[in-house]
FIKE-568599 format. One line per field, with one value per residue (C-alpha): residue in one letter; x, y, z. Coordinates in nm, 2 decimals. Example, Ala and Ser with C-alpha at 12.3 -4.5 7.8 and 13.67 -1.06 7.14 Angstrom:
2
residu <- [A/S]
X <- [1.23/1.37]
Y <- [-0.45/-0.11]
Z <- [0.78/0.71]
This chain:
480
residu <- [M/R/N/K/S/F/T/I/W/L/L/F/L/V/H/G/V/F/G/A/G/E/V/S/V/S/L/M/V/G/D/N/V/T/L/L/T/D/D/S/E/T/Q/G/A/E/K/L/M/W/R/I/Q/G/E/N/T/F/I/A/I/I/D/R/E/T/S/E/T/T/V/P/G/N/D/E/E/R/F/G/G/R/L/G/V/N/S/T/T/G/S/L/T/I/T/N/L/K/T/T/D/S/R/V/Y/E/L/Q/I/K/T/G/R/E/T/K/S/K/I/F/N/V/D/V/R/V/T/G/G/G/K/T/K/S/V/K/E/G/E/I/I/T/L/H/T/G/V/Y/D/I/V/E/Y/N/H/V/L/W/K/T/E/D/G/I/V/A/E/I/N/K/N/T/N/K/I/F/I/N/E/R/Y/N/G/R/V/Q/L/Y/E/K/S/G/S/L/N/I/S/N/S/K/T/K/D/S/G/V/Y/L/L/N/M/S/S/D/T/H/T/L/Q/R/N/I/N/V/T/V/S/G/A/A/D/E/I/V/S/A/M/E/G/E/S/F/T/L/R/T/G/F/T/E/R/Q/G/D/Q/E/I/K/W/R/F/G/S/S/R/T/L/L/T/S/I/K/S/G/N/I/I/P/F/S/H/T/V/F/R/D/R/L/Q/L/D/R/Q/T/G/D/L/T/I/T/N/I/N/N/E/H/T/G/V/Y/E/L/N/V/G/S/N/D/L/K/F/I/V/T/V/Y/A/P/V/P/V/P/V/I/T/R/Y/S/P/Q/C/S/S/S/S/S/S/S/S/S/S/E/L/K/S/V/L/L/C/S/V/V/N/V/S/H/V/T/L/S/W/Y/K/G/N/S/L/L/S/S/I/S/E/S/D/F/K/I/S/L/S/L/P/L/E/V/E/Y/Q/D/I/N/S/Y/S/C/V/I/N/N/P/V/S/T/Q/T/T/H/L/D/I/D/Q/L/C/E/T/C/S/D/C/D/Y/Y/W/S/Q/T/A/E/A/M/I/R/L/V/V/S/A/V/V/G/V/A/A/V/A/A/V/V/V/L/V/Y/D/I/R/S/R/R/A/G/L/E/W/K/F/T/K/Q]
X <- [3.44/3.11/3.10/2.79/2.76/2.44/2.39/2.05/1.92/1.59/1.45/1.13/0.96/0.66/0.41/0.15/0.13/0.27/0.13/0.00/-0.22/-0.15/-0.13/-0.03/-0.17/-0.07/-0.30/-0.40/-0.73/-0.96/-0.81/-1.01/-0.88/-0.97/-0.85/-0.79/-0.86/-0.67/-0.85/-0.64/-0.77/-1.14/-1.18/-1.45/-1.55/-1.92/-1.91/-1.69/-1.74/-1.57/-1.56/-1.34/-1.13/-1.27/-1.62/-1.90/-2.09/-2.00/-1.97/-2.00/-2.12/-2.11/-2.31/-2.22/-2.47/-2.77/-2.59/-2.67/-2.44/-2.51/-2.32/-2.45/-2.16/-2.31/-2.60/-2.35/-2.28/-1.90/-1.91/-2.22/-2.24/-1.87/-1.83/-1.84/-1.78/-1.72/-1.96/-1.74/-1.39/-1.50/-1.27/-1.37/-1.36/-1.37/-1.40/-1.31/-1.10/-1.11/-0.86/-1.14/-1.11/-0.77/-0.86/-0.77/-1.00/-1.06/-1.18/-1.33/-1.33/-1.57/-1.53/-1.73/-1.64/-1.32/-1.29/-0.97/-0.89/-0.69/-0.60/-0.56/-0.40/-0.52/-0.35/-0.50/-0.28/-0.35/0.00/0.03/0.05/-0.33/-0.62/-0.58/-0.28/-0.26/0.04/0.11/0.17/0.53/0.58/0.64/0.34/0.46/0.22/0.32/0.22/0.28/0.54/0.92/0.95/0.69/0.86/0.53/0.33/0.35/0.15/0.14/-0.08/-0.13/-0.41/-0.66/-0.99/-0.77/-0.59/-0.28/-0.01/0.25/0.26/0.50/0.41/0.64/0.45/0.55/0.87/0.76/0.75/0.52/0.52/0.27/0.44/0.17/0.35/0.66/0.91/0.77/0.68/0.93/0.83/1.03/1.08/1.15/0.86/0.62/0.57/0.52/0.66/0.52/0.75/0.67/0.31/0.03/-0.33/-0.44/-0.27/-0.54/-0.78/-0.83/-0.53/-0.62/-0.35/-0.41/-0.16/-0.19/-0.02/-0.10/-0.29/-0.47/-0.52/-0.56/-0.70/-0.64/-0.78/-0.58/-0.74/-0.47/-0.52/-0.27/-0.35/-0.23/-0.17/-0.40/-0.56/-0.53/-0.35/-0.52/-0.38/-0.61/-0.61/-0.81/-1.12/-1.14/-1.29/-1.19/-1.36/-1.32/-1.41/-1.56/-1.45/-1.80/-1.96/-2.32/-2.56/-2.48/-2.84/-2.94/-2.58/-2.54/-2.24/-2.12/-1.86/-1.69/-1.44/-1.17/-1.04/-1.39/-1.52/-1.80/-2.07/-2.09/-2.35/-2.47/-2.66/-2.88/-3.09/-3.02/-3.15/-2.91/-2.92/-2.74/-2.61/-2.55/-2.19/-2.09/-1.76/-1.91/-2.24/-2.35/-2.03/-2.11/-2.21/-2.28/-2.32/-2.64/-2.50/-2.14/-2.14/-1.85/-1.81/-1.72/-1.64/-1.65/-1.51/-1.26/-1.03/-0.78/-1.06/-1.12/-0.78/-0.79/-0.88/-1.19/-1.33/-1.55/-1.76/-1.93/-2.06/-1.75/-1.51/-1.34/-1.12/-0.92/-0.83/-0.58/-0.66/-0.44/-0.57/-0.30/-0.33/-0.22/0.14/0.20/0.43/0.78/0.93/1.30/1.46/1.82/1.94/2.30/2.47/2.85/3.14/3.48/3.79/3.87/4.18/4.26/4.48/4.17/4.11/3.73/3.52/3.28/2.95/2.81/2.48/2.30/1.94/1.66/1.37/1.08/0.73/0.50/0.25/0.32/0.34/0.41/0.62/0.97/1.14/1.43/1.69/1.77/2.04/1.89/1.76/2.01/1.91/2.13/1.97/1.63/1.45/1.13/0.86/0.60/0.42/0.43/0.28/0.57/0.77/1.06/1.36/1.64/1.96/2.16/2.48/2.53/2.76/2.62/2.82/2.67/2.48/2.32/1.94/1.83/1.48/1.32/1.05/0.80/0.59/0.38/0.21/-0.07/0.08/0.40/0.50/0.82/0.98/1.26/1.55/1.60/1.97/1.93/1.75/2.08/2.31/2.49/2.78/2.92/2.82/2.46/2.47/2.63/2.34/2.09/2.24/2.27/1.90/1.80/2.00/1.85/1.50/1.55/1.62/1.30/1.22/0.87/0.79/0.44/0.27/-0.03/-0.26/-0.41/-0.62/-0.36/-0.25/0.05/0.28/0.57/0.84/1.05/1.35/1.51/1.82/2.00/2.32/2.43/2.77/2.87/3.20/3.31/3.66/3.67/3.41/3.43/3.12/3.06/2.76/2.50/2.21/1.88]
Y <- [-1.93/-1.94/-1.69/-1.62/-1.40/-1.29/-1.17/-1.03/-0.88/-0.71/-0.57/-0.37/-0.27/-0.06/0.14/0.38/0.46/0.24/0.27/0.63/0.78/0.54/0.65/0.43/0.53/0.37/0.44/0.31/0.16/0.44/0.71/0.92/0.96/1.18/1.06/1.38/1.46/1.71/2.00/1.93/1.58/1.65/1.98/1.95/1.60/1.51/1.23/1.12/0.77/0.58/0.21/-0.07/-0.20/-0.53/-0.46/-0.36/-0.13/0.22/0.34/0.71/0.90/1.27/1.36/1.71/1.73/1.67/1.82/1.50/1.33/0.98/0.76/0.40/0.26/0.40/0.15/-0.14/-0.31/-0.29/0.09/0.16/0.53/0.59/0.73/1.10/1.27/1.63/1.71/2.00/1.84/1.47/1.38/1.06/1.05/0.73/0.77/0.54/0.31/-0.07/-0.33/-0.44/-0.10/-0.21/-0.20/-0.06/0.24/0.36/0.70/0.70/1.04/1.05/1.33/1.27/0.94/0.92/0.76/0.80/0.63/0.73/0.45/0.47/0.17/0.20/-0.01/0.00/-0.14/-0.23/-0.11/0.22/0.41/0.36/0.60/0.63/0.72/0.74/0.87/0.99/1.35/1.45/1.17/1.23/1.22/1.08/1.11/0.93/1.01/0.65/0.73/0.74/1.02/1.28/1.34/1.28/1.52/1.90/1.98/1.82/1.98/1.88/2.06/2.03/2.21/2.49/2.55/2.45/2.26/2.23/2.25/2.18/2.37/2.29/2.52/2.82/2.65/2.72/2.53/2.65/2.54/2.70/2.90/2.82/2.49/2.68/2.49/2.14/2.05/1.88/1.83/1.59/1.73/1.40/1.20/1.47/1.30/1.50/1.49/1.68/1.66/1.72/1.65/1.81/1.71/2.01/1.84/1.58/1.59/1.48/1.56/1.58/1.50/1.63/1.54/1.65/1.56/1.63/1.30/1.25/1.38/1.18/1.27/1.08/1.15/1.04/1.06/1.16/1.12/1.27/1.15/1.28/1.05/0.74/0.56/0.23/0.11/-0.18/-0.40/-0.63/-0.85/-0.79/-1.01/-1.05/-0.83/-0.61/-0.48/-0.14/-0.16/0.12/-0.04/-0.05/-0.37/-0.26/0.00/0.36/0.47/0.76/0.84/0.85/0.67/0.78/0.63/0.85/0.78/0.97/1.33/1.45/1.27/1.11/0.97/0.59/0.49/0.58/0.41/0.56/0.37/0.05/0.20/0.18/0.46/0.36/0.61/0.56/0.52/0.33/0.20/0.04/-0.08/-0.41/-0.43/-0.25/-0.44/-0.24/-0.41/-0.28/-0.33/-0.21/0.00/-0.20/-0.15/-0.45/-0.41/-0.72/-0.82/-0.54/-0.40/-0.11/0.15/0.08/0.20/0.53/0.69/0.59/0.82/0.72/1.00/0.94/1.26/1.49/1.20/1.10/0.80/0.76/0.43/0.41/0.11/-0.02/-0.30/-0.52/-0.76/-1.12/-1.17/-1.42/-1.72/-1.61/-1.79/-1.89/-1.92/-1.96/-1.64/-1.72/-2.05/-2.03/-2.28/-2.19/-2.40/-2.43/-2.24/-2.52/-2.82/-3.02/-3.06/-3.06/-2.78/-2.58/-2.47/-2.14/-2.00/-1.67/-1.73/-1.48/-1.48/-1.29/-1.16/-0.96/-0.68/-0.62/-0.32/-0.27/-0.59/-0.71/-0.97/-1.15/-1.43/-1.65/-1.91/-2.12/-1.86/-1.59/-1.30/-1.26/-0.97/-0.80/-0.54/-0.35/-0.17/0.04/0.24/0.14/-0.18/-0.33/-0.65/-0.73/-0.96/-1.04/-1.22/-1.48/-1.65/-2.01/-2.30/-2.64/-2.81/-2.58/-2.80/-2.50/-2.45/-2.14/-1.99/-1.68/-1.51/-1.23/-1.07/-0.77/-0.70/-0.95/-1.24/-1.43/-1.68/-1.89/-2.08/-2.32/-2.36/-2.71/-2.72/-3.04/-2.83/-2.66/-2.80/-3.11/-3.07/-2.79/-2.99/-3.00/-2.62/-2.58/-2.77/-2.57/-2.24/-2.32/-2.42/-2.11/-1.88/-2.04/-2.00/-1.63/-1.55/-1.41/-1.16/-1.05/-0.83/-0.70/-0.47/-0.25/-0.19/0.16/0.34/0.32/-0.02/-0.16/-0.42/-0.55/-0.80/-0.92/-1.13/-1.25/-1.45/-1.54/-1.73/-1.83/-1.97/-2.13/-2.25/-2.40/-2.37/-2.52/-2.48/-2.11/-1.91/-1.54/-1.37/-1.30/-1.08/-1.22]
Z <- [-1.31/-1.50/-1.79/-1.99/-2.30/-2.45/-2.81/-2.89/-3.21/-3.22/-3.55/-3.55/-3.86/-3.74/-3.94/-3.79/-3.42/-3.14/-2.79/-2.83/-2.57/-2.28/-1.92/-1.62/-1.28/-0.94/-0.65/-0.30/-0.17/-0.05/-0.28/-0.51/-0.87/-1.16/-1.51/-1.70/-2.07/-2.28/-2.46/-2.77/-2.78/-2.71/-2.89/-3.15/-3.04/-3.06/-2.81/-2.52/-2.40/-2.11/-2.09/-1.94/-2.22/-2.36/-2.25/-2.49/-2.25/-2.15/-1.79/-1.88/-2.19/-2.28/-2.59/-2.68/-2.96/-2.73/-2.42/-2.24/-1.98/-1.84/-1.61/-1.65/-1.45/-1.13/-1.17/-1.16/-0.83/-0.88/-0.88/-0.68/-0.74/-0.71/-1.06/-1.16/-1.50/-1.59/-1.87/-1.99/-2.00/-2.01/-1.71/-1.52/-1.13/-0.93/-0.55/-0.26/-0.49/-0.44/-0.57/-0.81/-0.98/-1.12/-1.48/-1.82/-1.88/-2.23/-2.33/-2.69/-2.85/-3.15/-3.41/-3.72/-3.87/-3.67/-3.32/-3.12/-2.80/-2.49/-2.25/-1.87/-1.70/-1.33/-1.06/-0.71/-0.44/-0.08/0.03/0.19/0.52/0.58/0.63/1.00/1.22/1.59/1.78/2.13/2.21/2.13/1.87/1.50/1.26/0.93/0.63/0.31/-0.04/-0.14/-0.41/-0.38/-0.64/-0.74/-1.07/-1.26/-1.04/-1.07/-0.76/-0.41/-0.15/0.22/0.41/0.69/0.77/0.92/0.59/0.40/0.59/0.31/-0.07/-0.36/-0.68/-0.97/-1.20/-1.00/-0.86/-0.51/-0.18/0.10/0.47/0.71/0.97/1.24/1.30/1.42/1.23/1.32/0.96/0.73/0.36/0.15/-0.19/-0.36/-0.23/-0.12/0.22/0.54/0.89/1.19/1.48/1.85/1.78/1.99/2.05/1.84/1.54/1.54/1.25/0.88/0.66/0.28/0.03/-0.33/-0.60/-0.96/-1.29/-1.65/-1.68/-1.34/-0.99/-0.67/-0.33/0.00/0.34/0.65/0.99/1.25/1.62/1.87/2.22/2.55/2.84/2.82/3.11/2.92/2.61/2.42/2.14/1.94/1.63/1.32/1.30/1.68/1.95/2.24/2.55/2.72/3.08/3.30/3.63/3.75/3.88/3.88/3.73/3.82/3.90/3.68/3.59/3.21/3.06/2.72/2.48/2.22/1.94/1.75/1.74/1.66/1.98/1.79/2.02/1.97/2.23/2.58/2.86/3.13/3.39/3.20/2.87/2.58/2.33/2.00/1.75/1.38/1.28/0.96/1.08/1.40/1.24/1.40/1.60/1.93/2.24/2.56/2.90/3.07/3.42/3.40/3.08/2.94/2.57/2.34/1.97/1.76/1.41/1.43/1.16/1.12/1.11/1.48/1.57/1.77/2.09/2.28/2.55/2.84/3.00/3.33/3.48/3.52/3.49/3.17/3.08/2.76/2.59/2.31/2.09/1.81/1.58/1.42/1.13/1.21/1.09/0.80/0.81/0.71/0.41/0.39/0.05/-0.07/-0.23/-0.33/-0.30/-0.32/-0.28/-0.15/-0.07/0.29/0.40/0.65/0.58/0.49/0.12/0.16/0.03/0.25/0.11/0.22/0.13/0.17/0.29/0.28/0.53/0.37/0.43/0.21/0.27/0.64/0.88/1.25/1.26/1.36/1.15/1.31/1.27/1.57/1.64/1.91/2.15/2.06/1.84/1.54/1.35/1.31/1.10/1.19/1.00/1.18/0.92/0.55/0.43/0.25/0.19/0.42/0.37/0.61/0.49/0.68/0.57/0.69/0.62/0.52/0.79/1.06/1.31/1.49/1.48/1.30/1.29/1.14/1.36/1.27/1.54/1.63/1.97/1.91/1.70/1.62/1.35/1.33/1.05/1.14/0.90/0.76/0.69/0.48/0.22/0.13/-0.15/-0.04/-0.28/-0.50/-0.81/-0.68/-0.64/-0.99/-1.14/-0.94/-1.03/-1.40/-1.41/-1.22/-1.46/-1.77/-1.62/-1.56/-1.93/-2.06/-2.33/-2.40/-2.70/-2.74/-2.99/-2.95/-3.24/-3.25/-3.49/-3.76/-3.89/-3.71/-3.86/-3.66/-3.74/-3.45/-3.50/-3.18/-3.19/-2.87/-2.81/-2.47/-2.43/-2.10/-1.97/-1.65/-1.51/-1.16/-0.90/-0.80/-0.74/-0.74/-0.57/-0.84/-0.76/-0.88]
């Protein structure tokens, strides 16, 4: 049995203010966020100035003495007009967030000779349910807030252009669900996420999520398409192209052919007597190709925004195509999670080495991750909505001569990683050395101090003592 004891002494002698005025905000790409000020903090201030911490220039300035508000950051390429500031409260809004907006934003509050700071640590992640969602009529529409617990938010609101769908208001201690959905809406109180069961085509549209806390608000738009019976279902891979075919082999005289997209039936392009009439649409810019003879529509360099329902109109006849664009799957990675040695119960005195392996992938959605022994499926796990990391365990013995492989796939791509059994520990002593080295490498302690307006002095004394013993070669599963 391996036994480790840790003794840690930490002594902090701190004067002044430590870490005051710091706010952490986690968001998703495409969100809008407003970083809120507090009246008690800004009351009587002469100037409110926003900057990215560590930079010398300001991205927004409110001069209350001259009643002048400027937003220099909008002239910078990285923001490109996406900044807004409330000249009354001083709150800063950033729209259509990008990963490059992950920064530490500092609000400087100048009152006389004194300047105070409030810090917002903004983290913009790619993970999330996405900005578009397509389901078939009768399926469940699941709309995620992107958080597991809304403990920091006091107001969560879901609405469409037709009105409020559902709402959680902690200030009034009330939960509201619109009766027009006839009991089809389920609102999760812990996460704020929304389910609409038995979906109908009339449920299509843009759903707006608004979440508010004492320090910030976020807005997210999700375009939902509920389609009826489709004439054709198309799956395609990001970066490639797909073609929607009319079924014609030649020009249809003076008959006009129109292509539309989405729940709003936005007109993409049309052709009549061989003349193509393009229409402006940002998502499809420089991507549409229309065949003058057949009217077939090809869309190139596709991404997730091109997922949805396409409609072909020829006279009084309509055809619907449901298109889903998938990201190519990554190569799965196999790692050893927990090596363990156990004595064989048989008459043989030899020891058998077992190991728990993990097959892992990161930042995936709409995939299935599986373990195979030869051609036989052992286990699998699927994810069809959230972009998350997946791991699937497998316990094997070193003496096992079977071939194992981990496979990840979606409708358009597959990746396989084969297990090399020789990469496992050859002996228990090898595993013992490996495990001790891994355990030592995991012992980290980081102590940091933040210097604010007041002087901060910190003395940190860290003493650690690790005692290790070995009594035989017996392993217990230790979670990393």
